[in-house]
C-alpha positions in Angstrom: -69.7 -7.9 155.5 -73.0 -9.0 156.6 -72.2 -9.0 160.5 -73.3 -5.3 159.9 -76.8 -6.3 159.4 -77.1 -7.7 162.8 -80.9 -8.3 162.9 -81.9 -11.3 160.6 -85.5 -11.8 161.9 -88.5 -10.0 162.4 -88.7 -13.9 163.1 -92.0 -15.1 161.6 -91.7 -18.8 161.5 -94.9 -19.9 159.4 -95.3 -23.7 160.0 -97.4 -24.8 157.3 -96.1 -28.4 156.4 -94.6 -29.4 159.5 -93.6 -32.8 159.8 -92.0 -34.4 162.7 -93.1 -38.0 161.2 -89.1 -38.6 161.1 -88.6 -41.7 162.8 -88.5 -44.4 159.8 -87.8 -41.6 157.6 -87.5 -43.8 154.5 -90.6 -45.5 155.6 -93.3 -43.1 154.7 -97.2 -44.2 155.2 -100.3 -43.1 153.8 -100.5 -40.3 156.7 -97.0 -38.8 156.1 -96.3 -35.7 154.9 -93.0 -34.0 153.6 -90.5 -34.4 156.3 -89.5 -30.4 156.0 -90.0 -27.2 158.3 -91.4 -24.2 156.1 -89.3 -21.6 157.6 -89.8 -17.8 156.6 -88.0 -14.8 157.7 -87.0 -11.3 157.1 -83.4 -9.6 156.4 -82.9 -6.3 157.8 -80.0 -4.2 158.3 -79.1 -2.6 161.1 -80.9 0.6 160.2 -84.0 -0.8 159.4 -83.9 -1.4 156.0 -84.3 -4.6 154.0 -81.6 -6.3 152.4 -81.6 -5.3 148.5 -83.7 -7.7 146.6 -81.1 -10.8 145.1 -80.1 -14.3 146.0 -78.0 -15.0 149.1 -76.6 -17.9 150.4 -77.4 -19.0 154.0 -76.4 -21.6 156.4 -79.0 -22.9 158.8 -78.1 -24.8 162.1 -79.9 -26.6 164.5 -78.7 -26.6 168.1 -79.8 -28.1 171.5 -78.9 -25.3 173.5 -79.0 -21.4 173.1 -75.2 -20.9 173.0 -75.0 -23.1 170.2 -72.3 -25.8 171.4 -74.2 -28.8 170.4 -75.3 -28.7 167.0 -77.8 -31.6 165.7 -78.1 -30.3 162.2 -77.1 -28.1 159.2 -78.2 -27.0 155.9 -77.1 -24.7 153.2 -79.3 -23.0 150.7 -79.6 -20.2 148.1 -82.8 -18.0 148.7 -84.2 -15.5 146.8 -84.6 -12.4 148.8 -87.5 -9.6 148.0 -88.1 -6.7 149.8 -86.0 -8.6 152.7 -88.4 -11.4 152.9 -87.2 -15.0 152.2 -88.7 -18.6 152.5 -86.8 -21.8 153.2 -87.7 -25.5 153.7 -85.5 -26.9 156.1 -84.7 -30.5 155.4 -85.3 -30.2 151.6 -82.7 -31.3 149.1 -79.7 -33.3 150.6 -80.1 -31.8 154.1 -82.4 -34.3 155.6 -83.7 -33.5 159.2 -82.5 -35.9 162.0 -84.8 -38.6 163.2 -87.7 -37.4 165.6 -86.3 -38.6 168.9 -83.6 -35.6 168.7 -86.4 -33.2 168.6 -87.7 -34.4 172.2 -85.7 -31.4 173.9 -85.6 -27.6 173.4 -84.2 -26.6 169.7 -82.8 -23.6 168.8 -81.9 -22.1 165.0 -78.8 -20.1 164.0 -78.4 -18.4 160.8 -75.6 -17.5 158.8 -75.7 -15.2 155.9 -72.7 -16.0 153.3 -69.3 -16.2 154.7 -70.1 -13.6 157.8 -70.3 -15.2 161.3 -73.6 -16.7 162.4 -76.2 -14.4 164.1 -76.7 -14.3 167.7 -78.6 -15.0 169.7 -80.1 -18.2 168.2 -83.9 -18.3 168.4 -85.6 -21.1 170.1 -88.1 -23.1 168.0 -91.7 -23.1 169.2 -93.7 -26.3 170.2 -95.8 -26.4 166.9 -93.3 -28.3 164.8 -93.4 -31.1 167.6 -97.0 -31.6 168.3 -98.9 -31.8 164.5 -97.6 -35.4 163.5 -95.9 -38.3 165.4 -94.1 -40.7 163.1 -95.1 -44.2 162.7 -93.9 -46.9 164.8 -91.8 -44.3 166.7 -94.1 -44.8 170.2 -92.2 -47.4 172.3 -94.0 -49.2 175.4 -91.6 -47.3 177.8 -93.5 -44.0 176.9 -96.9 -45.6 177.7 -97.7 -45.4 181.5 -98.8 -48.8 182.9 -102.7 -48.9 182.9 -103.1 -46.2 180.8 -104.7 -48.0 177.8 -108.3 -48.5 179.2 -111.3 -49.9 177.2 -112.5 -46.6 176.4 -109.4 -46.0 174.7 -109.8 -49.0 172.6 -112.1 -48.8 169.5 -115.5 -50.2 169.3 -114.4 -53.6 167.7 -112.6 -55.1 170.6 -113.1 -58.5 172.7 -113.5 -57.5 176.4 -113.0 -61.2 177.6 -113.0 -65.0 176.4 -115.1 -67.4 178.4 -115.4 -71.2 177.9 -118.9 -72.8 178.9 -119.6 -69.7 181.2 -115.8 -69.8 182.9 -113.9 -66.7 182.0 -109.9 -67.1 181.0 -108.1 -65.3 183.4 -104.6 -63.7 183.2 -102.9 -60.7 181.4 -101.3 -62.5 178.0 -102.8 -65.6 178.8 -102.3 -68.0 175.7 -105.5 -69.2 174.0 -105.1 -72.6 172.2 -107.9 -74.4 170.6 -107.6 -78.0 170.0 -109.4 -80.3 167.8 -111.4 -83.3 169.4 -114.5 -85.4 170.0 -115.6 -85.4 166.2 -114.8 -81.6 165.9 -112.1 -80.1 163.5 -110.7 -77.0 164.6 -108.8 -75.2 161.8 -107.4 -71.6 160.9 -107.8 -70.2 157.0 -105.0 -67.5 156.6 -106.6 -65.8 153.4 -110.0 -64.8 155.8 -108.2 -65.3 158.7 -110.8 -67.2 160.3 -111.2 -70.2 162.8 -113.4 -72.7 161.4 -115.2 -75.3 163.5 -116.3 -78.2 161.3 -117.4 -81.9 162.2 -114.8 -84.4 161.8 -114.6 -86.1 158.4 -116.4 -89.7 158.6 -114.1 -92.0 157.0 -116.0 -95.1 157.3 -117.0 -95.6 153.8 -113.8 -95.3 152.5 -111.4 -98.0 151.8 -108.9 -98.1 154.4 -110.7 -95.0 156.4 -108.0 -92.9 155.3 -108.7 -89.4 156.6 -105.9 -87.7 154.6 -107.9 -88.4 151.1 -109.4 -85.3 150.0 -110.3 -86.3 146.4 -111.5 -89.7 145.4 -111.0 -92.2 142.3 -113.9 -94.3 141.9 -112.3 -97.5 143.0 -111.8 -95.6 146.4 -115.2 -95.4 147.2 -116.1 -98.6 149.4 -118.3 -101.4 147.9 -121.8 -101.5 149.0 -125.3 -100.6 147.9 -127.7 -97.8 149.7 -131.1 -97.1 148.1 -132.1 -94.6 150.0 -129.4 -92.2 151.1 -128.3 -89.0 149.1 -125.2 -87.7 147.9 -124.4 -84.0 148.5 -122.1 -82.3 146.1 -120.8 -79.5 148.1 -118.0 -76.8 147.2 -114.7 -78.4 146.0 -116.0 -81.9 145.6 -114.0 -83.9 143.3 -114.9 -87.2 141.1 -111.8 -88.4 139.7 -112.0 -91.4 136.9 -109.1 -93.7 137.8 -109.2 -95.2 134.1 -110.6 -98.8 135.0 -114.1 -98.1 134.0 -115.2 -95.1 136.0 -116.3 -92.2 133.7 -118.4 -89.3 133.8 -120.6 -89.0 130.9 -122.4 -85.6 130.2 -124.0 -85.2 133.9 -124.3 -88.8 134.7 -122.1 -90.5 137.2 -121.8 -94.3 136.2 -119.9 -96.5 139.1 -118.3 -99.5 136.9 -119.3 -98.9 133.4 -123.0 -100.1 134.2 -125.8 -97.9 133.5 -127.7 -99.6 136.0 -125.8 -97.6 138.6 -126.0 -94.4 137.6 -126.6 -91.0 139.3 -128.3 -88.4 137.4 -126.8 -85.0 138.6 -129.6 -82.8 137.2 -133.1 -84.9 138.1 -134.7 -83.4 141.3 -131.8 -81.2 142.1 -132.9 -79.5 145.5 -130.1 -77.2 146.7 -127.2 -79.4 145.4 -129.0 -82.6 147.0 -129.4 -85.1 144.5 -131.3 -88.6 144.8 -129.8 -91.6 143.9 -131.5 -93.6 141.1 -131.3 -97.4 140.4 -131.6 -98.2 136.9 -131.0 -94.7 135.2 -131.8 -93.2 131.9 -127.7 -93.8 131.1 -128.2 -90.6 129.6 -130.0 -87.0 130.5 -131.5 -84.4 128.1 -132.1 -82.2 131.3 -130.2 -79.0 132.2 -127.0 -79.6 133.1 -125.8 -78.6 136.7 -124.7 -74.9 136.7 -120.9 -74.4 136.3 -118.6 -71.7 134.4 -116.5 -73.4 132.4 -112.7 -72.4 132.3 -112.4 -73.2 128.3 -115.4 -71.0 127.4 -119.2 -71.3 127.4 -121.6 -71.1 124.9 -125.9 -70.7 125.0 -125.5 -68.4 128.1 -127.9 -65.7 129.3 -126.4 -62.9 131.1 -129.5 -62.3 133.0 -129.3 -65.7 134.4 -125.9 -67.2 133.8 -122.8 -64.7 135.6 -120.5 -64.8 137.7 -121.1 -62.7 140.8 -123.1 -62.5 144.1 -127.2 -62.4 144.3 -127.0 -60.5 147.8 -125.1 -57.4 149.2 -122.0 -59.0 149.8 -118.7 -57.8 148.2 -117.4 -60.0 145.1 -113.7 -60.4 144.6 -111.0 -61.9 142.2 -107.9 -63.0 143.6 -104.2 -63.5 141.8 -101.6 -65.3 143.3 -103.5 -65.8 146.8 -104.0 -62.0 147.1 -107.2 -59.2 146.2 -106.8 -58.4 142.7 -110.3 -56.9 142.0 -113.1 -55.9 144.6 -116.7 -55.1 143.4 -118.5 -53.8 146.3 -121.3 -50.8 147.4 -124.0 -49.8 149.0 -126.1 -49.6 145.7 -127.1 -52.8 143.3 -126.9 -49.7 140.5 -123.6 -48.0 141.6 -121.1 -50.2 143.0 -117.5 -49.1 143.7 -114.8 -51.0 142.0 -111.7 -51.7 143.4 -108.4 -52.9 141.3 -104.5 -53.1 141.9 -103.1 -53.5 145.5 -105.4 -55.1 148.2 -104.9 -52.1 150.6 -106.4 -50.0 148.4 -109.8 -48.8 149.7 -113.4 -46.9 149.5 -113.1 -44.7 152.8 -116.2 -45.1 153.9 -119.4 -48.0 153.5 -121.6 -45.2 152.7 -119.6 -44.2 149.5 -121.0 -45.1 146.0 -119.9 -45.2 142.4 -116.3 -45.0 143.4 -113.6 -46.5 141.2 -109.7 -47.2 141.6 -108.4 -49.0 138.7 -105.3 -50.3 140.1 -102.0 -49.0 141.3 -101.0 -48.9 145.1 -98.9 -51.2 146.8 -95.3 -49.9 146.4 -93.2 -52.8 146.0 -93.3 -56.5 147.1 -91.6 -55.6 150.4 -93.3 -52.6 150.9 -93.4 -49.7 152.0 -97.1 -49.8 151.0 -99.0 -46.6 149.7 -102.7 -47.6 148.8 -105.0 -45.5 146.8 -108.2 -44.2 148.5 -111.4 -42.8 147.4 -113.2 -40.7 150.3 -116.1 -39.4 148.0 -119.0 -40.6 146.1 -118.1 -41.0 142.4 -114.1 -40.7 142.8 -112.1 -41.9 140.4 -108.2 -42.8 140.8 -106.8 -44.3 137.6 -103.3 -45.9 139.1 -100.3 -44.7 141.0 -99.6 -45.0 144.4 -100.6 -43.4 147.5 -103.2 -40.9 145.9 -106.3 -39.7 147.4 -109.8 -38.3 146.8 -112.2 -36.6 148.6 -112.3 -35.9 152.5 -114.5 -38.1 154.8 -117.6 -38.5 152.0 -118.2 -35.0 152.6 -121.7 -33.5 151.3 -121.4 -32.1 147.6 -117.8 -32.9 147.4 -118.0 -35.3 144.4 -116.7 -36.2 141.1 -112.8 -36.0 141.8 -110.0 -37.5 139.8 -106.8 -38.4 140.1 -105.1 -40.3 137.1 -102.0 -41.5 138.5 -98.6 -40.4 140.1 -97.4 -40.2 143.5 -99.5 -39.0 146.4 -101.1 -36.5 144.9 -104.5 -35.5 146.3 -108.0 -34.1 145.1 -110.7 -32.8 147.4 -112.4 -30.3 145.9 -115.8 -30.8 143.9 -115.3 -31.7 140.5 -111.3 -31.5 141.1 -108.7 -33.3 138.8 -105.2 -34.6 138.9 -103.4 -35.8 136.1 -100.3 -37.1 137.5 -96.9 -36.3 138.7 -96.2 -36.1 142.9 -97.3 -34.5 146.1 -100.0 -32.4 144.2 -102.9 -30.9 146.0 -106.4 -29.6 145.1 -108.7 -28.4 147.3 -110.7 -25.9 145.4 -113.7 -26.8 143.4 -113.6 -27.3 139.3 -110.0 -27.1 139.6 -107.1 -28.9 138.3 -103.3 -29.9 137.9 -102.3 -31.8 135.2 -98.9 -32.7 136.7 -95.6 -31.2 138.4 -94.4 -31.4 141.9 -95.9 -30.5 145.1 -98.3 -28.0 143.2 -101.3 -26.2 144.9 -104.7 -25.3 144.1 -107.2 -23.9 146.5 -108.8 -21.3 144.4 -111.9 -22.6 142.7 -111.9 -22.9 138.7 -108.4 -22.6 138.6 -105.7 -24.6 137.1 -101.9 -25.7 137.1 -100.3 -27.2 134.1 -97.2 -28.3 135.8 -94.0 -27.3 137.4 -92.6 -27.4 140.7 -94.2 -25.9 143.9 -96.3 -23.8 142.3 -99.3 -22.2 143.7 -102.8 -20.7 142.9 -105.0 -19.4 145.7 -107.6 -17.5 144.1 -110.5 -18.4 141.7 -110.5 -18.5 138.0 -106.8 -18.2 138.0 -103.9 -20.4 136.3 -100.3 -20.9 136.3 -98.9 -22.9 133.3 -95.8 -24.1 134.6 -92.2 -23.1 136.3 -90.8 -23.2 139.5 -92.1 -21.5 142.9 -94.9 -19.2 141.3 -97.7 -17.9 143.1 -100.9 -16.4 142.4 -101.9 -15.6 146.0 -105.2 -14.8 147.5 -107.6 -12.1 146.7 -106.1 -12.4 142.9 -108.9 -13.9 140.7 -108.6 -13.8 136.9 -104.8 -13.9 137.3 -102.2 -16.0 135.2 -98.6 -16.7 135.2 -97.2 -18.5 132.5 -94.0 -19.8 133.5 -90.6 -18.8 135.1 -89.3 -18.9 138.6 -90.2 -17.2 141.8 -93.0 -14.8 140.1 -96.2 -13.7 142.3 -99.3 -11.8 141.7 -101.3 -10.4 144.8 -103.8 -8.2 142.8 -106.7 -9.1 140.6 -107.1 -9.5 136.7 -102.9 -9.8 136.0 -100.5 -11.1 133.9 -97.1 -12.5 134.5 -96.1 -14.1 131.3 -92.5 -15.6 132.5 -89.3 -14.2 134.0 -87.8 -14.4 137.4 -88.7 -12.7 140.6 -91.3 -10.4 138.9 -94.1 -9.3 141.3 -97.4 -7.5 141.0 -98.3 -6.5 144.4 -101.7 -5.5 146.0 -103.2 -2.8 144.3 -101.5 -3.6 141.0 -104.7 -4.7 138.7 -105.4 -5.1 135.2 -101.9 -4.8 134.7 -99.2 -6.9 132.8 -95.5 -7.9 133.4 -93.9 -9.8 130.0 -91.1 -11.5 131.4 -87.4 -10.3 132.4 -86.3 -10.5 136.4 -86.6 -8.5 139.4 -89.4 -6.4 137.5 -92.7 -5.2 140.0 -95.8 -3.2 140.4 -97.4 -1.8 143.3 -100.9 0.2 143.3 -100.6 0.8 139.8 -103.5 -0.5 137.6 -103.7 -0.8 134.0 -100.3 -0.7 133.4 -97.3 -2.5 131.7 -93.6 -4.0 132.1 -92.6 -5.6 129.1 -89.3 -6.8 130.5 -85.9 -5.8 131.5 -84.3 -5.8 135.0 -85.2 -4.1 138.1 -88.0 -1.8 136.2 -90.6 -0.3 138.9 -94.1 1.1 138.5 -95.6 2.4 141.8 -99.0 4.4 142.4 -98.8 5.4 138.8 -102.2 4.0 136.7 -101.9 3.6 133.2 -98.1 3.7 132.8 -95.8 1.6 130.4 -91.9 0.4 130.9 -90.7 -1.3 127.4 -87.9 -2.6 128.8 -84.4 -2.0 130.2 -83.1 -2.0 133.6 -83.9 0.0 136.9 -86.5 2.3 135.0 -88.9 4.2 137.5 -92.6 5.1 137.2 -93.6 6.8 140.3 -95.3 9.7 142.6 -98.7 9.4 140.5 -97.1 9.9 137.3 -100.2 8.4 135.4 -100.1 7.6 131.7 -96.4 7.8 131.5 -94.3 5.8 129.3 -90.4 5.1 129.8 -88.0 3.0 127.7 -84.4 2.9 128.4 -82.0 2.5 131.5 -82.2 4.3 134.8 -84.8 6.7 133.9 -87.4 8.0 136.1 -91.0 9.3 135.2 -92.7 11.1 138.0 -95.3 13.6 136.8 -98.6 13.0 134.7 -98.2 11.8 130.9 -94.5 11.8 131.2 -92.5 10.0 128.3 -88.5 9.2 129.0 -86.5 7.5 126.6 -82.7 6.8 126.4 -80.3 6.9 129.5 -80.1 8.6 133.2 -83.0 11.1 132.3 -85.4 12.2 134.9 -87.6 15.1 133.7 -88.8 18.0 135.8 -92.4 17.9 137.2 -94.8 16.3 139.9 -98.3 16.6 138.6 -100.6 13.8 139.2 -103.4 14.8 136.4 -103.6 17.0 133.6 -105.6 19.8 135.3 -102.6 20.4 137.9 -100.0 20.3 135.5 -97.7 23.1 135.6 -95.4 25.2 133.2 -92.5 23.5 134.4 -93.7 20.0 134.0 -92.2 17.8 131.1 -94.3 15.6 128.5 -91.0 14.2 126.5 -87.6 13.7 127.1 -85.3 11.5 124.6 -81.5 10.9 125.0 -78.5 10.2 127.1 -77.5 11.6 130.3 -75.9 10.5 133.7 -77.1 10.1 136.9 -77.6 13.9 137.7 -78.1 15.7 134.4 -79.4 15.2 130.9 -76.7 15.3 128.3 -77.7 15.3 124.4 -81.7 15.0 125.0 -84.4 16.5 123.5 -87.2 17.9 125.5 -90.7 19.1 125.2 -92.6 20.9 127.9 -96.1 21.4 129.1 -96.0 24.9 127.5 -95.1 23.6 124.3 -91.4 24.9 124.5 -88.7 22.3 122.4 -85.9 22.2 124.1 -82.4 20.6 123.0 -79.5 19.8 125.4 -76.0 19.9 124.1 -74.1 19.7 126.9 -74.5 20.0 130.9 -72.5 22.0 133.0 -72.4 21.2 136.9 -76.1 20.1 136.7 -78.5 20.9 139.6 -81.3 19.0 141.2 -84.2 21.6 139.8 -83.1 21.4 136.5 -80.3 20.6 134.4 -80.5 24.1 132.7 -77.9 25.5 134.5 -74.9 25.6 132.6 -76.6 24.2 129.6 -76.7 25.2 126.0 -79.2 25.0 123.6 -78.5 24.5 119.8 -78.9 27.3 117.4 -81.5 25.8 115.5 -83.9 25.9 118.1 -86.9 28.0 117.1 -88.0 30.1 119.7 -90.8 32.2 118.2 -92.4 32.7 114.8 -95.5 34.7 113.9 -98.0 35.3 110.8 -98.7 39.3 111.0 -101.2 41.2 108.9 -100.5 44.1 107.0 -101.6 46.4 109.8 -99.6 44.7 112.2 -102.1 42.7 113.7 -101.3 39.2 114.6 -103.0 36.4 112.9 -100.9 33.3 114.6 -98.0 33.3 116.8 -95.7 31.3 118.9 -93.3 33.4 121.5 -94.9 36.9 120.3 -95.3 39.4 122.9 -96.7 42.5 120.9 -96.2 44.0 117.2 -96.0 48.0 116.6 -96.1 49.7 113.1 -93.8 52.5 112.6 -94.4 55.6 110.8 -93.8 55.2 106.7 -90.2 56.4 105.3 -90.1 59.3 102.9 -93.0 61.2 101.3 -96.1 60.6 103.9 -98.4 60.8 101.2 -96.8 58.0 99.1 -94.8 56.2 101.5 -92.2 53.1 100.2 -91.6 51.1 103.2 -93.0 50.4 106.4 -91.4 49.2 109.8 -92.8 47.0 112.3 -91.2 46.3 115.9 -91.7 42.8 117.1 -91.6 42.3 120.8 -90.7 38.4 122.2 -92.2 36.8 125.0 -89.5 34.3 125.9 -89.7 32.3 129.5 -87.6 30.0 130.8 -89.1 26.8 130.2 -88.2 25.5 134.1 -89.2 28.5 136.0 -91.6 30.4 134.1 -89.5 33.6 134.0 -88.9 35.8 131.1 -85.6 35.7 129.0 -83.8 37.1 126.5 -81.8 35.6 123.1 -78.1 36.3 122.9 -77.5 36.6 118.8 -80.7 35.4 117.6 -81.3 35.5 114.1 -84.4 36.5 112.5 -85.8 35.2 108.8 -88.8 37.0 107.2 -91.0 36.4 104.5 -93.4 38.7 102.5 -96.7 36.3 102.0 -97.3 38.2 98.9 -95.9 41.4 97.0 -98.8 44.3 96.8 -97.5 45.5 93.4 -94.4 43.4 91.9 -92.5 40.5 93.7 -89.2 42.6 93.7 -90.6 44.2 97.1 -88.0 43.9 99.5 -88.7 42.6 103.2 -85.5 42.6 106.0 -85.1 42.2 109.5 -82.8 43.8 112.0 -80.7 41.7 114.5 -82.5 41.1 117.8 -81.7 43.7 120.4 -82.8 42.4 123.7 -85.9 40.7 123.1 -87.0 42.9 120.3 -86.3 43.0 116.2 -87.5 45.0 113.7 -88.9 44.1 110.0 -89.2 46.5 107.2 -90.6 46.1 104.0 -89.5 47.9 101.0 -91.5 48.8 97.7 -89.3 48.6 94.6 -91.9 48.4 92.1 -92.6 50.9 89.2 -96.5 50.5 89.9 -96.7 54.2 91.9 -97.4 55.1 95.2 -100.2 52.5 96.5 -99.7 53.2 100.2 -100.5 49.7 101.2 -99.0 47.7 104.3 -98.2 44.1 103.4 -98.4 40.8 105.4 -95.4 39.0 106.3 -94.2 35.9 108.3 -90.8 35.4 110.4 -89.3 32.9 112.5 -86.8 33.5 115.2 -83.9 30.9 116.2 -81.1 31.7 118.7 -79.7 30.5 122.3 -80.8 32.3 125.2 -78.3 34.4 127.4 -77.1 32.1 130.4 
């Protein structure tokens, strides 16, 4: 079937979201993007025409050679083709692309439509897919040239060399071992990743000189008296009573139960250094040593009693040895608050007023996806891998992502509610949820759905799948449905499948249905149905039905039914397979042959059982059609007997007051006594024309009905009409009353019914 269509592609491959971070495909990082290739092509037949709109099954294969002997990947997709155009995401669904290493060579793509053979020749992919991104953990040491990584390729924070007392440690890969000794302790603190140098603990004052003791009971302090030394209470110092008399009372330390050796922990406190006082007070009423109780505090002043820092350093709260909350910032008044995963971060040190409530991480074993805020006053509520802002750009503030997975809001005042892989780059725009939705227009909106996009200002998509409001399409709306698109401005598509308002179709509406479209037709409406089209016809209307067409500048036309065509100004077409005559684009250019209205049923070439009204006022009823003809189904047609072809309101003297289809009226001489006539004869010539050609026509067997408007003497006066001869007839008025000779002609009315000669 499709091998007749040898040319598949006007091969245009647009690689918009191309990712070859494929090594570790199951381990995405913060910088990962979807592992797919966006592929767009045009299906053309061998005669150059586009494939019919519809859904087709495509099999796509990737080869390492042009002859397609070594296939490295294959996927099968069902695609929607509109005007020959289709789009694919290679690697989507269950057909994951191979590892990145497979793309370090020329790659050729082959396409197969349905059950037809794969098209030849295969087309080579260009270099763009291989260069846009490098997957994590895919650059091996064998790919780095020896000596290629020099100091100018390394970031600013690095150590050029290490020297000990001026002597540089030499040798590539030399191990450095720091050891304690000579009164100096060297230790490593894993949380802050710090190497600590401290003076070794003097254990001479401890019983047994045990250097392993880190907390003391009273009886472990060596005996002796020191009246001049001071005791420094440092961080983590612990005084533990052993139950044998050593106690802590209020803020006093009493060594052996005697107040004579008390240490007042409040008196003369200077930077934590407390003097030893002999003969202490036994109790203290002074302010106690500052601390924050784990069982609650009373009498605090929030101005002076608080947990936190008094300088510009950050403040953190840790849980299970890892950071859970961090408060930092460049301003005391707009600090940044970071909660959740310890990898969540504020993108630049100059950012202020940003908030990350929580989320991030990705599980205890990873992979880990931190949440990141890159602009001032940005907000992330939770979720993982979400991003707000771009590198603290000026005037890009107040973005928010509530949650979800890898959602991004970069436009000023942008809002992303939830979902995954949603992106907002327009200002004052929002995405409530869904998957892979995209808003680049300002003040625009997507409620949800899958792969919807709004690229113009002040536009919206409520939901659905693969719907698009394109560039230069402001003030437009798509309610829902699948693969609907708008490319003109001030347009609306309520729903449906594959409906389109193309460029030049402005201020127009498609209610729903499938594959309905407008092109260069403003202020027009398609209610629904299937395959209905309005092209170059403003102010037009298709209520529904199937395969109806309004075109050829047939402005202000109305169509409802199936397989109907409106092709001239202000036509109304209803029924089935009707195509009224005419080709005018305005009222002033209409001709006598243009049709204004046709209602009824026909077939692909003729009108049958239809009622039609022409521009010159003729009403035509088609009963049956003969062979039909391109220029008018009048050939072989038959008119119903009750069709009125002419009527008139004639004065007594033969003048025409009102008429339709009347050419002329003449009054014959009176019959009888000329001085006292008893009857009058009126000859009426008709002016009948063919409604399609405008040529004169004659009636065969037409019937005439005539009535007096009033009796001059008595109501018994008689009016009679002759049959139609060719294109004329006579009307006689006979006086039968006894009022005598009055010699006055009388007004009358008539109408003519019949059928024209073939």
